C-alpha positions as CSV (number, residue, x, y, z in Angstrom):
1,X,36.1,-76.0,15.0
2,X,36.0,-74.6,18.2
3,X,35.6,-71.1,19.2
4,X,35.6,-70.2,22.5
5,X,35.5,-66.6,24.0
6,X,34.7,-65.6,27.2
7,X,32.2,-62.8,28.4
8,X,33.9,-61.5,31.6
9,X,34.5,-64.5,33.7
10,X,31.5,-66.2,31.6
11,X,32.5,-68.9,28.8
12,X,30.5,-69.4,25.6
13,X,31.6,-71.7,23.2
14,X,30.7,-74.0,19.8
15,X,31.1,-77.1,21.4
16,X,27.9,-79.5,21.0
17,X,25.9,-79.7,24.0
18,X,27.7,-76.5,25.8
19,X,24.7,-73.9,27.2
20,X,26.5,-71.6,28.7
21,X,-10.6,-39.7,24.0
22,X,-11.5,-36.6,22.0
23,X,-10.6,-32.5,23.0
24,X,-14.0,-30.1,22.4
25,X,-13.2,-28.0,19.8
26,X,-12.7,-24.2,21.1
27,X,-14.4,-21.1,19.3
28,X,-12.2,-19.4,17.0
29,X,-11.1,-16.2,16.2
30,X,-14.0,-15.2,14.1
31,X,-16.7,-16.6,16.5
32,X,-15.4,-14.4,19.3
33,X,-15.6,-11.2,16.7
34,X,-19.4,-11.8,16.1
35,X,-19.9,-12.5,19.4
36,X,-18.3,-9.3,20.9
37,X,-20.3,-7.2,17.6
38,X,-23.6,-8.7,19.0
39,X,-23.2,-7.8,22.4
40,X,-21.8,-4.0,21.1
41,X,-25.1,-4.0,19.0
42,X,-27.5,-4.7,21.9
43,X,-25.8,-2.4,24.4
44,X,-26.0,0.7,21.6
45,X,-30.0,0.0,21.3
46,X,-30.2,-0.2,25.0
47,X,-28.6,2.8,25.8
48,X,-31.1,5.6,24.6
49,X,-33.9,3.8,26.9
50,X,-31.7,3.3,30.2
51,X,-28.8,4.8,32.0
52,X,-25.7,3.0,31.3
53,X,-24.2,0.4,33.8
54,X,-21.2,-0.2,34.8
55,X,-20.0,-3.4,35.0
56,X,-16.8,-5.0,37.2
57,X,-14.5,-5.8,35.0
58,X,-13.9,-9.3,34.7
59,X,-11.3,-10.9,36.4
60,X,-8.6,-13.2,34.4
61,X,-8.1,-16.7,35.2
62,X,-4.8,-17.7,36.5
63,X,-4.6,-21.5,35.9
64,X,-1.8,-22.6,38.4
65,X,1.4,-23.6,36.7
66,X,1.9,-27.6,37.6
67,X,3.5,-28.5,40.3
68,X,7.2,-30.1,39.2
69,X,8.1,-33.1,41.5
70,X,11.9,-33.7,41.6
71,X,13.2,-37.2,41.6
72,X,15.0,-38.9,44.2
73,X,18.4,-39.5,43.3
74,X,19.1,-43.4,43.1
75,X,20.8,-45.1,46.1
76,X,24.1,-46.3,46.3
77,X,22.8,-49.9,45.8
78,X,20.5,-48.9,42.7
79,X,22.9,-47.1,41.0
80,X,25.4,-50.8,41.2
81,X,22.5,-52.6,40.0
82,X,22.2,-50.2,37.1
83,X,25.9,-50.1,36.4
84,X,25.9,-54.1,36.9
85,X,23.0,-54.3,34.1
86,X,24.3,-51.9,31.3
87,X,27.5,-53.7,31.4
88,X,25.8,-57.1,30.0
89,X,23.9,-54.4,27.4
90,X,27.7,-52.9,27.0
91,X,29.4,-56.4,26.1
92,X,26.7,-57.9,23.7
93,X,26.8,-54.2,21.4
94,X,31.1,-54.8,22.0
95,X,31.0,-58.4,21.0
96,X,29.2,-57.1,17.6
97,X,31.4,-53.9,17.3
98,X,34.1,-55.8,15.3
99,X,36.8,-53.1,16.1
100,X,39.0,-52.9,19.5
101,X,38.8,-49.1,19.4
102,X,34.7,-48.7,19.5
103,X,34.6,-52.1,21.4
104,X,37.0,-50.2,23.9
105,X,34.5,-46.8,24.1
106,X,31.5,-49.1,24.7
107,X,33.3,-50.9,27.3
108,X,35.2,-48.3,29.3
109,X,32.5,-46.8,31.5
110,X,31.3,-49.9,32.5
111,X,34.6,-52.2,32.9
112,X,37.2,-51.4,35.2
113,X,40.6,-50.6,33.5
114,X,42.5,-53.8,34.9
115,X,39.8,-56.4,33.2
116,X,39.5,-54.0,29.5
117,X,42.5,-54.8,28.1
118,X,42.1,-58.8,29.0
119,X,38.3,-58.5,27.7
120,X,39.5,-56.8,24.5
121,X,42.0,-59.7,23.7
122,X,39.3,-62.2,24.4
123,X,36.9,-60.5,22.0
124,X,39.5,-60.4,19.0
125,X,39.1,-64.0,18.8
126,X,35.3,-63.6,18.6
127,X,35.9,-61.4,15.4
128,X,38.5,-63.3,14.0
129,X,36.0,-65.9,13.5
130,X,33.2,-63.7,12.1
131,X,31.1,-63.7,14.9
132,X,28.8,-61.5,16.7
133,X,26.5,-61.6,19.8
134,X,23.0,-62.8,19.4
135,X,20.4,-62.1,22.0
136,X,21.4,-60.9,25.0
137,X,22.0,-61.7,28.9
138,X,18.8,-61.1,31.4
139,X,19.6,-60.2,34.6
140,X,17.8,-61.5,37.7
141,X,19.8,-59.4,40.6
142,X,19.2,-61.0,43.9
143,X,20.9,-58.8,46.2
144,X,23.6,-55.7,45.9
145,X,25.8,-55.0,49.1
146,X,28.3,-51.5,49.2
147,X,31.2,-51.2,51.1
148,X,32.6,-47.7,50.8
149,X,33.8,-47.6,47.1
150,X,33.1,-51.2,46.5
151,X,30.0,-53.6,45.8
152,X,29.1,-56.9,45.0
153,X,26.3,-58.1,43.3
154,X,24.7,-61.1,43.8
155,X,22.4,-62.2,40.5
156,X,20.8,-65.2,38.8
157,X,22.0,-64.6,35.6
158,X,19.9,-66.2,32.5
159,X,22.2,-66.8,29.2
160,X,19.7,-68.8,28.2
161,X,18.8,-66.1,25.0
162,X,22.4,-64.7,24.5
163,X,24.3,-66.5,21.8
164,X,26.6,-66.2,18.6
165,X,26.1,-65.2,15.5
166,X,27.7,-66.9,12.8
167,X,28.3,-63.3,10.6
168,X,29.2,-65.6,7.2
169,X,26.1,-67.3,7.2
170,X,24.1,-65.3,9.4
171,X,22.8,-68.2,11.6
172,X,22.9,-68.8,15.3
173,X,25.4,-71.2,16.0
174,X,24.0,-74.4,17.7
175,X,25.0,-75.0,21.0
176,X,26.2,-71.5,21.6
177,X,23.5,-70.5,24.2
178,X,24.2,-70.6,27.9
179,X,22.8,-71.5,31.0
180,X,19.2,-70.0,31.8
181,X,19.7,-69.9,36.0
182,X,23.5,-69.8,37.3
183,X,24.7,-68.0,40.3
184,X,26.9,-65.0,39.8
185,X,28.7,-63.0,42.4
186,X,30.1,-59.4,40.6
187,X,32.5,-57.0,42.3
188,X,32.2,-53.3,41.6
189,X,34.4,-50.7,42.1
190,X,33.9,-46.6,41.7
191,X,36.0,-45.5,39.8
192,X,35.6,-41.8,37.9
193,X,32.4,-41.6,39.5
194,X,31.1,-44.9,38.0
195,X,30.5,-48.1,38.9
196,X,32.3,-50.5,37.1
197,X,32.6,-54.5,37.2
198,X,35.6,-55.5,38.3
199,X,35.1,-59.1,38.8
200,X,32.9,-62.0,38.2
201,X,32.6,-65.2,39.8
202,X,30.2,-68.0,38.5
203,X,28.9,-70.4,41.1
204,X,28.7,-73.7,39.6
205,X,24.7,-74.2,41.3
206,X,21.5,-73.4,39.5
207,X,19.4,-70.8,41.3
208,X,15.8,-69.7,40.8
209,X,14.9,-65.8,39.8
């Protein structure tokens, strides 16, 4: 019996053979009081023999506040790469969510609105088969190109650790893992201040991370 679904543009299937030092203690209040008392007694004993000597008031040491280093804002390319990696984490979580509403909330920050409906439709087949995600994708972003509100990511994607878990048996479905290295070209678009995956195109050639 075959259960196939799409991860964006990626298909995983149950078909056999498919491989888509310690700190020093400080003196306590008692020790400090004893030291002050001893100093006072010594001063009283010497007071009848010699004139009092006025010592300058001790200066309080001021510890400078540590400098706060402002972190530089991520560049557009870094934002795109982060959003793309987040997509795969969100996809695995949505695949395991089991309900359309929850999966939609998980995917919405990473998937374009035009593709979200189709993605939820494909996930319904996963849930109907009592399947869930096992493991996850490993990205190896090769390049990121940003042009205005659109971006293109070239990734050597590793799906060899991303498989399907049969929730009824608690076992990983044989042959459900993907390929260890495959070229992907992923289009993202800036929407509502977030970069979202709009299209994912695999290339049928191996790649090296």
